[in-house]
C-alpha positions as CSV (number, residue, x, y, z in Angstrom):
1,X,73.6,62.7,123.1
2,X,71.3,63.7,120.0
3,X,69.7,62.0,117.7
4,X,70.5,63.0,113.9
5,X,66.9,61.9,111.8
6,X,68.0,59.3,109.8
7,X,65.9,60.8,107.1
8,X,68.2,64.0,107.1
9,X,71.2,61.7,106.8
10,X,69.4,59.6,104.1
11,X,68.4,63.2,102.7
12,X,71.8,64.8,102.4
13,X,73.5,61.3,101.7
14,X,71.2,61.6,98.1
15,X,72.0,65.4,97.6
16,X,75.2,64.4,97.8
17,X,75.8,61.9,94.9
18,X,73.0,64.0,92.7
19,X,75.5,65.5,89.8
20,X,74.8,69.0,89.3
21,X,73.5,69.4,85.1
22,X,76.3,69.9,82.7
23,X,75.5,73.3,80.2
24,X,76.5,73.5,77.0
25,X,74.8,76.5,76.2
26,X,74.1,79.6,78.5
27,X,71.6,82.4,78.6
28,X,70.4,84.3,80.6
29,X,66.9,83.1,81.9
30,X,67.8,79.3,80.5
31,X,70.8,77.0,79.9
32,X,70.6,74.4,76.8
33,X,71.9,70.8,78.4
34,X,72.1,67.0,77.6
35,X,69.7,65.3,79.2
36,X,69.5,61.9,81.2
37,X,67.5,59.5,79.5
38,X,65.0,59.0,82.5
39,X,64.5,62.4,83.5
40,X,63.1,62.6,79.2
41,X,61.0,59.3,80.4
42,X,59.4,61.7,83.4
43,X,58.3,64.0,81.7
44,X,56.6,63.4,78.8
45,X,54.8,60.3,80.6
46,X,53.9,63.2,83.1
47,X,52.6,65.9,79.4
48,X,51.4,63.4,77.5
49,X,49.0,62.4,79.6
50,X,48.3,66.3,80.4
51,X,46.3,67.6,77.7
52,X,46.8,71.1,78.4
53,X,50.1,70.0,77.1
54,X,49.3,67.2,74.8
55,X,47.7,69.1,72.8
56,X,49.4,72.5,72.1
57,X,51.7,69.4,70.6
58,X,48.7,68.0,68.5
59,X,49.4,65.2,70.5
60,X,46.3,62.7,70.6
61,X,44.5,63.3,73.9
62,X,44.0,59.7,75.3
63,X,46.1,57.8,78.5
64,X,49.4,56.4,77.8
65,X,51.1,54.1,80.0
66,X,54.8,54.6,80.9
67,X,56.7,51.3,79.3
68,X,55.0,53.3,76.2
69,X,56.5,56.1,76.3
70,X,60.0,54.5,77.1
71,X,59.5,52.1,74.1
72,X,58.5,55.6,71.7
73,X,61.6,57.2,73.1
74,X,64.3,54.0,72.3
75,X,63.0,53.8,69.4
76,X,63.5,57.8,68.7
77,X,67.0,56.8,70.1
78,X,67.9,54.8,67.8
79,X,67.3,56.6,64.3
80,X,68.4,60.2,65.4
81,X,72.0,59.1,64.7
82,X,74.0,62.3,62.9
83,X,70.2,63.6,61.9
84,X,68.8,64.7,65.4
85,X,70.3,67.7,68.4
86,X,67.9,67.6,71.3
87,X,68.8,69.7,74.7
88,X,67.2,70.2,77.9
89,X,66.0,73.3,78.5
90,X,67.5,74.1,82.5
91,X,66.4,77.3,84.3
92,X,69.4,79.0,85.2
93,X,67.9,80.6,88.7
94,X,67.6,76.6,89.6
95,X,69.0,74.2,87.5
96,X,64.9,73.2,86.9
97,X,64.6,70.9,83.4
98,X,61.3,72.8,82.3
99,X,61.0,71.3,78.4
100,X,63.0,70.0,75.3
101,X,64.2,71.2,72.4
102,X,65.4,69.9,69.4
103,X,66.5,70.3,66.0
104,X,65.4,67.3,63.5
105,X,65.7,65.8,60.1
106,X,69.1,67.8,59.6
107,X,69.5,67.5,56.1
108,X,74.1,68.6,56.5
109,X,74.0,68.8,52.6
110,X,70.7,71.4,52.1
111,X,71.5,73.1,55.8
112,X,68.1,72.4,56.6
113,X,66.2,71.0,60.0
114,X,62.8,71.2,61.6
115,X,62.4,72.7,65.2
116,X,61.0,70.8,67.4
117,X,60.1,72.3,71.6
118,X,57.7,72.0,74.7
119,X,57.9,74.0,77.0
120,X,56.5,71.6,79.8
121,X,56.0,73.0,83.6
122,X,53.4,75.7,82.6
123,X,54.7,77.9,85.9
124,X,56.9,79.3,83.1
125,X,54.6,79.7,80.2
126,X,54.3,83.0,78.8
127,X,57.1,84.5,80.9
128,X,59.6,84.5,78.3
129,X,61.8,81.6,78.8
130,X,60.9,79.5,75.5
131,X,61.3,82.6,73.6
132,X,65.0,82.7,74.7
133,X,65.8,79.0,74.1
134,X,64.8,79.0,70.9
135,X,66.7,81.6,70.0
136,X,70.0,80.4,71.6
137,X,68.9,77.0,69.6
138,X,68.6,78.9,66.6
139,X,72.2,81.1,67.0
140,X,73.5,77.0,67.4
141,X,72.3,75.5,64.7
142,X,73.4,78.5,62.7
143,X,76.2,79.8,63.4
144,X,77.7,76.4,65.0
145,X,75.6,73.6,62.8
146,X,76.2,75.7,59.9
147,X,72.1,75.2,58.7
148,X,71.4,78.1,56.8
149,X,67.3,77.5,56.9
150,X,64.9,76.4,60.3
151,X,61.5,75.6,59.8
152,X,58.6,74.6,62.1
153,X,54.6,73.2,62.1
154,X,52.2,74.3,64.9
155,X,48.3,74.7,64.7
156,X,46.5,78.2,64.3
157,X,45.2,78.0,68.3
158,X,48.5,77.4,70.3
159,X,48.5,81.3,69.8
160,X,51.2,81.7,72.3
161,X,53.7,79.9,70.8
162,X,53.1,81.3,67.6
163,X,53.7,85.1,69.1
164,X,57.2,83.8,70.5
165,X,57.7,82.6,67.4
166,X,57.3,85.1,65.2
167,X,59.7,87.0,68.0
168,X,62.6,85.3,67.8
169,X,61.7,86.5,63.8
170,X,60.6,83.2,62.4
171,X,57.6,84.3,59.4
172,X,54.6,82.5,58.2
173,X,55.6,80.1,54.8
174,X,51.5,78.4,55.0
175,X,49.4,76.8,55.9
176,X,47.3,73.6,55.5
177,X,43.8,74.6,55.8
178,X,41.4,72.5,58.8
179,X,44.3,69.9,58.5
180,X,43.7,70.0,62.9
181,X,40.3,68.8,64.5
182,X,39.6,69.5,68.3
183,X,36.2,68.4,68.7
184,X,33.8,70.2,65.9
185,X,36.1,72.6,65.6
186,X,38.9,72.5,63.0
187,X,42.0,74.5,62.8
188,X,44.9,75.3,60.5
189,X,48.7,73.4,60.0
190,X,50.9,76.3,60.2
191,X,54.7,76.4,58.6
192,X,56.8,78.4,59.5
193,X,60.7,79.0,58.8
194,X,63.9,81.6,59.5
195,X,67.0,81.9,57.6
196,X,70.2,82.5,58.6
197,X,70.8,85.9,57.4
198,X,67.3,86.8,58.7
199,X,68.4,85.8,62.6
200,X,69.1,88.5,65.2
201,X,69.4,87.5,68.8
202,X,69.3,90.2,72.0
203,X,71.6,87.8,73.7
204,X,75.3,87.0,74.2
205,X,76.5,84.5,70.9
206,X,76.6,80.8,71.8
207,X,80.2,81.0,70.5
208,X,82.5,83.8,69.8
209,X,84.1,82.9,66.0
210,X,87.6,83.8,65.8
């Protein structure tokens, strides 16, 4: 009698109990949904130690242990409460988690928040995934949360992200000149924002208002 490879049995068993990701918001290329602690920490651990990725977010370029990442995640989780909304970005075609994006420091009275985004898998860069994810998040922020102004900051050398932000509709509102240093070169920190009245989405609305 033919014997089944125990590795295949184990793999099938593991696949059977691996849940499919939950999508809160679905676009054409990407979907947004909650992420699990271990998955997020694993992504942070890998990405903070990849200088090519870390440099784009302005993070310090030095090695970080998993314990440090776990402590940082747990500390931030305590602070978020109702002023921080986070999503994992998934590639719809493969259900692969490819990044994170957030609305931070939400001021519910003023209707203002700050955008944070990171596309962690480099093979997805420059293909429109980040732009679509930001578009979906802005739609959610303006129509679901009732925000009026969303701002962000990035660095003058992050040309790919600047192009994406402008495509979505962000406008530059100022710079902190030469406030970021890389080696012996200095770069501006760029501040951008977008108003609800300026936002136009080419995608299906994240909700249909009555």
